[in-house]
Every structure is written in C-alpha cells, then in structure tokens.
N, C-alpha and C positions, 0 to 999 in steps of 0.2 A: 504494500500499500504506499502511496506517495506521502512524503512528509507534509505536503501542502494540504492533504485531505484528512490526515489522521487527527482525530479528536478524542481518542480513548482516554478515560480517566481511570487509570489502573489503581492509583492510591484510593480513590473514592470507593471503588469496588471492595478493596480490602477493609476500609473503614466500616462499610455497611455490613460486611461479613463478620467483622469483629463485634459490632454492635449486636448482631443477631445471636452470635454465640454467647455473648455476655448475658443477654436476656434469657437464653435457654439455661445457662449455668445458674442464674439467680432462681429460676423456677425449680430446678432440680434441688438447689440448697433448701428452698422453702419446703419442698415435698419431703426431703429426707432430714428435716431439721431435728426430729427426735433422735434419730440414729447418730447424727453428727454431735448433738448435745451430749449423748452418752459417751461418745468416743473422745471428744475433745474437752468437755467442760466438767462433767460429773466424775466423782470418785477419783480426784487427782490428789494424791498424797503429797506431791511436791510441785513446785512451780516450773520444773524443767520442761514439761510438755508445753505449757503455755508460752514460756520464753522462746523455745526453739521454733515452735509452730508460728508464733507471732513474728519472729525474725524472718522466717521463710516467707510468710505472707507479706510482710513489709517490703522485703527485697523484691518479691514478685510484683507487687503493686507499683513500686517505684520504677521498675523496669518497664512495666506496661504503660505507665504514664509517659515515660520517655519515648516509647514506641509510638504511642498515639500522637505525641507532639511532633515527631519526625514525619509521620504519615500525613498529618495536617499540613506540615510545611511542604512536603512533596506535592500535595494536592494543589497548594497555591502556586508552586513552581510550574506545574502542568498548565494551570490557567494562564500564567504569565507567558509560557511558551506558545500556547495557542493564540494569545493576543499578539505576540510578536509576529507569528506567521501571518495572521490576519492583516497586520500593518504592512507587511511586505507585499501581500497580495493587492492591497489598496494603494500601493505606491506612495505611502506616507513615511514619515520618520519612523524607523523600525521600533525604537524604544519609547515612542509616544504613549503615555498613559501607563507605562510599566513601573513596577517597584524598582527603585535604583539598586536595591540589594539582590534582585533576582539573578539567578545563574545566567540566563541568556543575556540579560542586560550587561552583566560584568564581562561576558564573552565578547559582546559587540564593542564595548568600550576598549577592551584589550586589543582587538583587531584594529580599531581606529587609531589607537596610540602607536601600534607597530607600523601601520601604514604611514602615519604622519612622520615617523622617524626613518622611513625608508628601510626598515629592518625586515629581514626575511621572516616569513610566517611558517613556523613549524607546528603543524597540527598535532603531531604525536606528543609534543611537549605540553601543549594546551590540554589535551585529553588526559594525560598522566597527572597534571596539576589538579584538574577537576576531580579526578578519582581520589587523589590523596586528600583533598580538602573535604570531600563528602565522607570519606572513611573516618576521618577524625571525629565526626559528629556521633559516631556509633560506639565510642569507647565504653560508655556506661552500659548500654544494652548488651554489648559483647561480654563485658565483665559479668553481668547478671546471668547471661546464658551459660557461661563457663563455670560459675560458682554455685548456681542454684542446686544442681544435683548433689554437690558435695555437702550442702547444708543438711540434706536428708541423711547422708552417710554419717555426718557428725552427730546428728540427733540420735541415730541408731546406736552409735558407739557409746554416747553418754547414757542412753536409756539402758543399754545392756550392762553398763558398769554399775548402774543403780540396782539392776536385777541381781547381779553377781554379789553385790554387797549384802542384799537381802538373803541370798542363798547362803552366804558365808555365816551370817548371823543365825540362820535357821539350822544350819548344821551344828553350831555350837549349842543352841538351845532349842530343842525340839518341841518344847511346850509353848513357845511364843508364836502365836498365829499371826501376829502383826508382821513378822518377817515374810510370811507367805504373801501377804498383801503387797509388800514392797516389791517382791519378785513379779507378781502379776502386774503391778503398776509400771514397772520397768519395761516389761514386754509389751504392754499396751502402748506406752509412750514411744517405744521404738517403732511399733507398727504405724502409729499415727504420724510421726515425723517423716518416716519413709514414704508413706502414702501421700502426704501433703507435698513433699519435695518432688515426687515423680509426676503427680498431676500438674503441679505448677510448671515443672520443667517441660513437659510435653506441650502444654498450652503455649508457654512463652517461646519455646524453640521454634514452633510452627510459625508464629507471627513474626519472630525475628528473621526467619528465612524469607517470609513474605516482604518484610521491610527491605531486605537485600535485593529482592526481585524488583521492587518498586524503584529503588535507587539505580539499579542497572538499567531499567526501562527508561528512566528520566535521562540518565547520562547518554544512553544510546540515541535518544531523540535530540538532545542538544548537539551531539556530534553529527547527526544526520543533517540538522538545520545548518550547522556550520559548514559542512561539506557541500551541500546542495545550494544554499542561498548566500552564504557570506563569503566563503573563500573565492568563488568565481568573481565576485565583485571586486574584492581587494586585490587578488592576485592579478586580475586583468589590468587594473589600473597600474599596479606596480610593474608588470611586464611592459606596459606601454611606456612608462617613464624610463625604465631600463633600456628599452629599444631606442628611444629618443636620445638618451645619454650615450648609448653605444654609437649611434650615428654621428653624434657630435664629436665623440672621440675619434672616430674614423676620419671625419672631415678635418679635424685639427691635425691629425697625424699626416694626412695627405698634404695639408698646407705647409707643415713643417718640412716635409720632404721637398716640396717645391722651393721653399725658401733656401734650404740647404743646397739644392741644385743651382739656384740662381747665385748664391754666394760663391759656389765653386766656379761658375762661369765668370763672375766678376774678378775673382782671384786670378784665374787664368788670363783674363784680359789685361789686368794690371801687370802681370808678369811679362806678357807680350809687349806691352807699352814700354816697360822698363828696359827690356832687351832692345827694342827699336830705338829708344833714346840713346842707349849706350852705343849702338851701331852708328847712329847719326853723329855722335861725338867723335867716334873713331874715324869716320869718313871725313868729318870736318878737319880734324887734325892732319889726316893724310893729304887732303886737298891743300891745306895751308902750307905743308911741307913742299908739295909739288909747285905751288905758286912761288914760294921762296926760291926754289931751285931754278925755275924759269927766269925769275928776275935776275938771279946771279949770272945765268948764262947770257942773257941780253946785255947786262952791264959789261961783262967781259968781252962780248962780241963787238959791241960798239965802243969799247974802251972808254967807258964813262967812269968818272970818279963817283964816289958815294954821294958827294954834295951836288952832283949834276943829275942824279936820278930823278 
C-alpha cells in the first residue's frame, strides 16, 4: 500500500484491545472475588504475602501505565504523520499545523538544516538515530518485563523459607499446631506470589511486545515518508546545485588552461623579440664596422688627411 494512502492507526487498535481486556479482567476479578479474598487476604499469619503481592502489582501497574503512555504518544505520532502526508498532498508547508516535537517534524527540520549546509544526507544514519532515540523511551517497561517474573520467584523462595521455619519448629515440638499453620501459610503464600507474578508477566509481556510492534510500525512509516517524499526533494535540489558547481569548476579550469596557454604564447613572443633585438644590435655593430672600414679605404685612396674628411 502506498505511503500516501495509508491511514492505519495501529496504536489505537492496541489501545482498544487493551481496554477490552482490562474490562474482561475486572469482570473476572469481581466474579471470583470470594476465591481471591480467601487466597490473598484471609488467614494471613504474616505480612509477607501482602508485601510481595503488593510489590508485584505495583510494579505491574507502573509498567502498564508507562505502556499506555507510550501507546498514546505513538497514536499522536501517527496522527501527526498522517497530517504531514496530507500537507504534502495539498502542496502546502509540510509541517503546517504539526506539533514541533513530532518525529516527522524533527525529521523534516533535520533535512532542511542539512540541505541548507550543503551537507550530504545519509538516510541510514537518520534511521539509526531515530531507532536509538525511541528505544531509550522503553527502558522502564523493559526493566519491568525482565524483572516481573523474578519477583514471583523471590516470593516463592521467601514463602518456602517461612514454611521451612514452621516445619523446623514442628519437628522440635510436635504438640504445637501453630507451626503447622505456618507451614500451610508459607505454601499458600508461595502459590499466590507465583501465580500473581506469572499472570502479570504474561499480560505485561504480551502488551510490551505489542508496544515494540507499534514502535516498529511508526518508524517504518517515517522512513517510508522520508524515502518517498522528502529525500527526492532535497537530494534533487542538492544534485542540481552540485551539477551547477561542477560546471562552474569545469569552466574555471578551462579558463585557467586558456590563460596558461596565452601566457606561454606571450613568453615565447617576448623571447623572440629579445632575440630579434639582440640580432639587430649585432647587425648594427657589424654595419658600423663596415662603414668605418669603407671610410678608411676612401681616405687612403684619395689621400685625404683626417681633418679633410
């Protein structure tokens, strides 16, 4: 599909899907509230289960909040990109009405600045810079995605440690039934923390991958617009200027060659004139000697004295 006709809102579809799943999850939680209350709230001998499960939920909700924030941002970026393409189609200023901080607006200003400086435009460098910039925004969701499952493992280890402590006390005192309750509490807490971490991890990991897909889709559209709409405009102007400059250089080179040839001709002419002047001087001296000789011969022939000449 042509980049000029693409109007797909990939991020909006993911947001609608996320909202639908969230509603379904809330309905399931309300439906199973009695079971969840028994599992997480009642008969808790220690605060370990509440603390670990609360930390898992807090980490999960913080990561999901950041995911939603990034999805909303990409939704705005898609709108800005569609508006940019529309401006190009209407032959108006491409960034008219766009957010100055939009990705496509920054790309357009970068190309303008490179063109104004007569600098070469390297599309690969621009694309790599955009990918690095967008990847830096996902540091916290990536951290949550990597650490979330480990919190369940941590909760399991802590809960099993509590159960083992209860078992140790039970072995030492078989008459104390409270130690058996500690063992059951430890096993129950281990189960609840593990289940909470797994469910949160599966849910978060899926939408984190969807966020990566949205980012990839947006970057691909930006690079397509750059390749199809922007680079031909700026590279054509740059090549035209370079061609004119090359023609000017060739003309100047030809002129310098002609000047050099003319200078060589002038030098050769001056050399010939100097040789001619030298020959004339030599001939003048020779003629003067000949005239003096003829005068001496005449004087002697007519027997003239020097004062009668």
